[in-house]
C-alpha positions in Angstrom: 48.4 131.3 -62.5 48.7 128.4 -64.9 44.9 128.3 -65.4 44.9 131.9 -66.6 47.8 131.1 -69.0 45.7 128.2 -70.4 42.7 130.5 -70.8 44.9 133.1 -72.5 46.3 130.5 -74.9 42.8 129.3 -75.7 41.6 132.9 -76.2 44.5 133.6 -78.5 43.8 130.3 -80.5 40.2 131.3 -80.7 41.0 134.8 -82.0 43.5 133.3 -84.5 41.0 130.9 -85.8 38.4 133.7 -86.1 40.8 135.8 -88.0 41.5 133.0 -90.4 37.8 132.4 -90.9 37.1 136.1 -91.5 39.9 136.1 -94.1 38.5 133.0 -95.9 35.0 134.6 -95.8 36.2 137.9 -97.3 38.3 136.2 -100.0 35.4 134.0 -101.0 33.0 137.0 -101.0 35.4 139.1 -103.1 36.2 136.4 -105.6 32.6 135.4 -106.0 31.7 139.1 -106.7 34.3 139.2 -109.4 33.0 136.1 -111.2 30.5 136.8 -113.9 28.0 134.0 -113.4 25.2 133.5 -115.9 22.3 133.8 -113.5 18.6 134.5 -114.5 18.3 137.1 -111.8 20.6 140.2 -111.8 23.1 140.4 -109.0 22.6 136.8 -107.8 25.6 135.0 -106.4 26.0 131.5 -105.1 26.6 132.7 -101.5 29.7 130.5 -101.0 31.0 132.8 -98.2 28.0 131.5 -96.1 30.0 128.3 -95.7 32.3 130.1 -93.4 29.4 131.8 -91.5 27.7 128.4 -91.0 31.0 126.8 -89.9 31.6 129.6 -87.4 28.0 129.2 -86.0 28.7 125.4 -85.6 32.1 125.8 -84.0 31.8 129.0 -82.0 28.2 130.1 -81.7 26.0 133.0 -82.6 28.1 135.9 -81.6 31.1 134.7 -83.6 28.8 133.8 -86.6 27.4 137.3 -86.6 30.9 138.8 -86.4 31.9 136.8 -89.5 28.7 137.9 -91.4 29.2 141.5 -90.5 32.9 141.8 -91.1 32.7 139.8 -94.3 30.1 142.2 -95.7 32.0 145.3 -94.7 35.4 144.2 -95.9 34.1 142.4 -98.9 32.1 145.5 -100.0 35.2 147.6 -99.4 37.4 145.4 -101.6 34.7 145.2 -104.3 34.2 148.9 -104.3 30.7 149.1 -103.0 31.0 150.1 -99.4 27.7 151.6 -98.1 26.2 151.1 -101.6 23.0 149.2 -102.5 24.8 145.8 -102.6 26.4 146.4 -99.2 23.1 147.0 -97.5 21.6 143.9 -99.1 24.6 141.8 -98.1 24.9 142.9 -94.5 21.1 142.8 -93.8 20.7 139.4 -95.4 23.9 138.1 -93.8 22.7 139.0 -90.3 19.1 137.7 -90.9 20.2 134.4 -92.3 22.8 134.0 -89.6 20.2 134.5 -86.9 17.8 132.1 -88.6 20.5 129.4 -89.0 21.5 129.8 -85.3 17.9 129.2 -84.3 17.5 126.2 -86.5 20.8 124.8 -85.3 19.2 124.3 -82.0 16.9 121.7 -83.7 19.9 120.2 -85.5 21.7 119.6 -82.2 18.6 117.7 -81.0 18.8 115.6 -84.2 15.5 117.0 -85.5 16.9 118.5 -88.7 20.1 118.0 -90.7 22.9 120.6 -91.2 21.9 120.6 -94.8 18.4 121.7 -93.8 19.9 124.5 -91.7 22.0 125.6 -94.7 19.1 125.5 -97.2 16.9 127.5 -94.8 19.7 130.0 -94.4 20.1 130.4 -98.2 16.3 130.9 -98.5 16.1 133.4 -95.7 19.1 135.3 -97.2 17.4 135.5 -100.6 14.1 136.5 -99.1 15.7 139.2 -97.0 17.7 140.6 -100.0 14.6 140.7 -102.2 12.4 142.2 -99.5 14.9 144.9 -98.8 15.4 145.6 -102.5 11.7 145.8 -103.0 11.4 148.4 -100.3 14.3 150.4 -101.5 13.2 150.6 -105.1 9.5 150.6 -104.2 8.6 147.7 -106.4 6.8 144.9 -104.5 6.5 142.9 -107.8 10.2 142.3 -107.6 9.7 140.1 -104.6 6.8 138.2 -106.1 8.5 137.7 -109.5 12.0 136.7 -108.4 11.5 134.9 -105.1 10.2 131.5 -106.5 13.2 131.3 -108.8 15.6 132.3 -106.0 14.0 129.8 -103.6 14.6 127.1 -106.2 18.3 128.3 -106.6 18.8 128.3 -102.8 18.2 124.6 -102.6 21.3 123.4 -104.5 23.5 126.1 -103.1 22.2 125.5 -99.6 22.9 121.8 -100.0 26.5 122.5 -101.2 27.1 124.9 -98.4 25.8 122.4 -95.8 27.9 119.5 -97.1 31.0 121.7 -97.2 30.4 123.2 -93.7 29.9 119.7 -92.4 33.2 118.5 -93.9 35.1 121.6 -92.8 33.7 121.1 -89.2 35.4 117.7 -89.1 38.7 119.2 -90.4 38.5 122.1 -88.0 37.8 119.9 -85.0 40.8 117.8 -85.8 42.9 120.9 -85.9 41.6 121.9 -82.5 42.4 118.5 -81.0 46.0 118.8 -82.3 46.4 122.3 -80.9 44.4 121.3 -77.7 42.7 124.6 -77.9 39.1 123.5 -78.3 36.3 125.7 -79.5 35.6 128.7 -77.2 32.2 130.1 -76.8 
């Protein structure tokens, strides 16, 4: 009986942490959408909400990472006023694709073959490629992909580095919180 109580407590802690992570991701997504950044490509954002997706992948695994990416896109688009609009489809598709790519590369990171920063930069690059590819299909303009992708690939390096460094720092903070609550990550 006590074992199921511990499991329930761990499950409740996990759901609480997941709810907090979703909240952070949605707030970052919404704030970033409201900031007018001077970018050379229309509609480009820094992708700071991907910090939370990467942190979730590290701490809880693929299923939770996908949940963060999907819920963040839905709620963020709802708050920004573009639910089921052009930006929503770009966001959710790229979020899912980059989450899957980062989860795959995290397997190499766990073996020490690549760094967390490399995982993050790859995630940013995949995110950009997915968004541009989908936008090219929707507006039937393949030149969009060819013209903008080199620039977005270049921009994904510094943002991916920042995301990776931040996720690495937050992982340490989050693990210390888990140790204090004795919940531990749940997969």
